[in-house]
C-alpha positions in Angstrom: 3.1 14.0 -16.0 1.5 14.7 -12.6 -1.5 16.8 -12.9 -3.0 19.1 -10.1 -5.9 16.6 -10.1 -3.8 13.7 -9.6 -1.5 15.2 -7.0 -4.5 16.1 -4.7 -6.1 12.8 -5.2 -2.5 11.3 -3.9 -2.2 13.7 -1.2 -5.7 12.6 0.3 -5.0 9.3 -0.3 -1.7 9.9 1.8 -3.6 11.4 4.7 -6.1 8.6 5.0 -3.6 5.6 4.2 -2.0 5.6 7.6 -5.2 5.8 9.5 -6.2 2.3 8.6 -2.9 0.8 8.9 -2.9 2.2 12.5 -5.9 0.0 13.3 -4.4 -3.2 11.5 -1.1 -2.6 13.5 -3.0 -2.6 16.7 -5.1 -5.6 16.1 -4.1 -8.8 18.1 -4.3 -10.8 14.7 -3.5 -9.0 11.6 -4.8 -11.9 9.4 -8.1 -12.1 10.9 -8.4 -8.5 10.9 -7.6 -8.2 7.2 -10.0 -11.1 6.3 -12.8 -9.2 8.1 -11.8 -6.0 6.4 -12.4 -7.8 2.9 -15.6 -9.5 4.0 -17.0 -6.6 5.6 -16.1 -4.5 2.5 -17.8 -7.0 0.2 -21.0 -6.6 2.2 -21.0 -2.9 2.6 -20.3 -1.9 -0.9 -22.2 -4.7 -2.8 -24.5 -1.6 -4.2 -21.8 -1.1 -6.7 -23.2 -4.1 -8.7 -26.4 -2.1 -9.1 -24.9 0.7 -10.8 -22.1 -1.3 -12.7 -23.6 -5.0 -13.6 -21.1 -7.9 -13.8 -22.0 -8.5 -17.6 -20.3 -4.9 -18.3 -17.1 -6.6 -17.6 -15.4 -8.1 -20.8 -12.8 -11.1 -20.7 -9.8 -8.7 -20.6 -11.5 -7.1 -17.7 -12.1 -10.3 -15.6 -8.2 -11.1 -16.6 -6.9 -7.9 -14.7 -9.2 -8.3 -12.0 -8.2 -11.9 -11.0 -4.4 -11.0 -11.7 -4.6 -7.9 -9.5 -6.5 -10.0 -6.7 -4.0 -12.7 -6.6 -1.2 -10.0 -6.6 -3.0 -8.1 -3.6 -3.4 -11.5 -1.9 0.2 -12.4 -2.0 1.3 -8.9 -1.2 -1.2 -9.0 2.3 0.4 -12.3 3.1 4.1 -11.3 2.8 3.2 -8.0 4.5 1.4 -9.7 7.5 4.2 -12.4 7.8 6.8 -9.9 7.6 5.4 -7.7 10.6 5.1 -11.0 12.5 8.6 -11.9 12.1 10.3 -8.8 12.7 9.7 -5.2 14.1 8.0 -2.8 11.6 10.9 -0.1 12.1 13.3 -2.7 10.6 11.2 -3.9 7.6 8.9 -1.1 6.7 11.6 1.0 4.7 11.9 -2.1 2.6 8.4 -3.0 2.2 7.8 0.7 0.9 10.6 0.5 -1.6 8.2 -0.6 -4.5 8.8 2.6 -6.6 12.0 1.4 -7.5 10.5 -1.8 -9.1 7.9 0.5 -10.7 10.3 2.5 -12.6 11.4 -0.7 -14.5 8.0 -2.3 -14.8 6.2 1.0 -15.8 8.8 1.1 -18.6 8.4 -2.5 -19.7 4.7 -3.3 -19.3 2.9 0.2 -19.6 5.5 2.1 -22.1 5.8 4.8 -19.5 9.1 6.7 -19.9 10.1 9.2 -17.0 11.9 11.9 -17.2 15.5 11.8 -15.6 14.4 14.4 -12.9 11.5 12.4 -12.1 13.7 9.3 -11.5 15.9 11.3 -9.3 12.6 12.3 -7.4 11.5 8.7 -7.2 14.9 7.6 -5.8 15.1 10.5 -3.7 11.5 9.7 -2.0 12.8 6.0 -1.2 16.0 7.5 0.3 13.7 9.6 2.4 11.5 6.4 3.4 14.7 4.7 4.3 16.1 7.4 6.5 12.9 8.5 8.3 13.1 5.0 10.5 16.6 5.2 11.1 17.9 5.6 14.7 20.5 8.1 13.5 21.9 9.7 10.3 25.2 7.5 10.0 25.9 4.9 7.5 27.1 2.5 10.2 23.4 3.0 11.7 21.9 2.0 8.0 24.2 -0.9 7.8 23.3 -2.1 11.4 19.8 -2.2 10.7 20.3 -4.2 7.3 22.6 -6.8 9.0 20.1 -7.1 11.9 17.4 -8.3 9.7 17.0 -12.1 9.1 17.6 -13.3 5.4 14.1 -14.9 5.6 12.5 -11.7 6.7 14.6 -9.6 4.2 13.2 -11.8 1.4 9.7 -11.6 2.6 10.1 -7.8 2.9 11.4 -7.5 -0.8 8.7 -9.9 -2.2 6.0 -7.4 -0.4 7.5 -4.5 -2.3 7.6 -6.6 -5.4 4.1 -7.6 -5.0 3.0 -4.1 -4.5 4.6 -3.0 -7.6 3.0 -5.9 -9.7 -0.5 -4.8 -8.4 0.2 -1.3 -9.1 1.0 -1.9 -13.0 -2.1 -4.4 -13.2 -4.4 -2.0 -11.3 -3.2 0.8 -13.9 -4.2 -1.3 -16.6 -7.5 -2.6 -14.9 -8.9 1.1 -14.2 -7.9 2.3 -17.9 -10.5 -0.6 -19.2 -13.2 -0.5 -16.3 -14.8 2.0 -14.0 -12.5 2.2 -10.9 -15.5 1.6 -8.5 -16.3 -1.7 -10.1 -12.7 -2.7 -10.8 -11.7 -2.2 -6.9 -14.9 -4.0 -5.6 -14.6 -7.0 -7.6 -10.7 -7.2 -7.1 -11.0 -6.8 -3.4 -13.8 -9.2 -2.9 -12.0 -11.8 -4.9 -8.7 -11.1 -3.0 -10.6 -11.5 0.2 -11.9 -14.8 -0.7 -8.3 -15.9 -1.2 -7.4 -14.6 2.0 -10.4 -16.4 3.7 -9.1 -19.8 2.2 -5.7 -19.0 3.4 -7.1 -18.4 7.0 -8.8 -21.8 7.1 -5.3 -23.4 6.8 -4.3 -21.5 9.9 -6.0 -23.7 12.6 -5.1 -21.6 15.7 -6.1 -18.4 14.2 -9.3 -19.7 12.7 -10.5 -20.9 16.3 -10.2 -17.1 17.3 -12.2 -15.9 14.4 -15.5 -14.9 15.9 -13.8 -13.8 19.2 -11.9 -11.3 17.5 -14.6 -10.2 15.0 -16.9 -9.6 17.9 -14.4 -7.6 19.7 -13.0 -5.3 16.9 -16.0 -5.3 14.6 -16.3 -1.2 14.8 -12.6 -0.7 14.3 -13.0 -3.2 11.2 -16.0 -1.5 9.4 -14.0 1.9 10.1 -10.6 0.1 8.6 -12.8 -1.1 5.5 -14.1 2.4 4.7 -10.8 4.0 5.1 -8.7 1.6 3.0 -11.5 1.8 0.3 -11.4 5.8 0.4 -7.4 5.5 0.4 -7.0 3.2 -2.5 -10.0 4.4 -4.7 -8.4 7.9 -4.9 -5.1 6.2 -6.0 -6.9 4.2 -8.8 -8.4 7.5 -10.2 -4.9 9.0 -10.0 -3.6 6.1 -12.2 -5.9 7.0 -15.0 -4.3 10.4 -15.1 -0.6 10.0 -14.5 2.3 7.5 -14.6 2.0 4.7 -12.1 5.7 5.2 -11.0 5.1 8.7 -10.1 1.6 8.0 -8.2 3.1 5.3 -6.1 6.1 7.4 -5.3 4.0 10.2 -4.4 1.9 8.0 -2.4 4.9 7.6 0.1 4.1 11.0 1.5 1.7 8.7 3.8 4.8 7.8 5.4 5.3 11.5 6.7 1.7 11.6 7.8 2.2 8.4 9.7 5.0 10.0 11.5 2.8 13.0 12.4 0.1 10.8 13.4 2.5 9.3 15.8 3.2 12.6 17.3 -0.2 13.8 17.6 -2.1 10.8 18.9 0.8 8.5 20.4 2.9 11.5 21.7 6.1 10.1 19.8 8.9 12.4 19.4 9.6 13.8 15.9 13.4 14.0 16.2 16.3 15.1 13.9 16.3 12.0 11.9 12.4 12.0 11.0 12.9 15.7 10.3 15.6 15.2 7.6 13.8 12.0 6.3 10.5 13.9 5.8 12.5 16.8 4.1 14.0 14.5 1.8 10.6 13.1 0.8 9.2 16.5 0.3 12.4 17.1 -2.1 11.4 14.0 -4.0 7.8 14.8 -4.2 8.8 18.2 -5.6 11.0 16.9 -8.2 8.2 14.4 -9.5 5.6 17.0 -9.5 7.7 19.7 -10.8 9.6 17.9 -13.6 7.6 14.7 -13.9 
């Protein structure tokens, strides 16, 4: 079930999550920006190893750290590539559809049996996420959006959602075995190392590395702090409640992202966004009340 504590943790995470995403989206090179988030995070939070030494991690703990790092790495690669090939407004709803995968994966790998009301809530949240980025509220608009996405982009967006579901399941297992701070630090540092290797194969981007680092260093530090704050809250929530419920509730960040666009970028809210936000809130209510 969703406890009051896990609900508060997810809402706080939802408030923070769009902020660092806005910093990533405004960067000229998302791969370089993300590599630097990892590297700066690894340096800034290395003090974690003083309180939680590496020798406290058993072989199974390392297994989940490594698997999670690879899952996060592929998620990040797929996400960056998806946004490079197509508009975010087209791909973001598909990228955020991971709760659908998690319903099945949570049942198979974690033996988490959701209530029927909570399943309905998860599906309602995903529906709200799909609607909130539409131009209007007609089926033809949604169908046009799907048809306008290139098959390769569609595949990348689905793989992004699947990778997100995979790392959520693995992270749930990991934080049940390890202290969340230590798990997050080791996983994020390792996935950053994988991302750095990936960058070394991208010659044109590699040549711009120090230029972009010097220009965006303060934004990168801020993004690293925000991403850590956002996901560590989710890891603690994983220890309390079902993973599909937590990830579905986390989609409330989409609504906060829309609100930030209105407040900071003076975007119009509009009827479609109002309906999409209302549907997401209805799904959240079903999960929290009956999950």
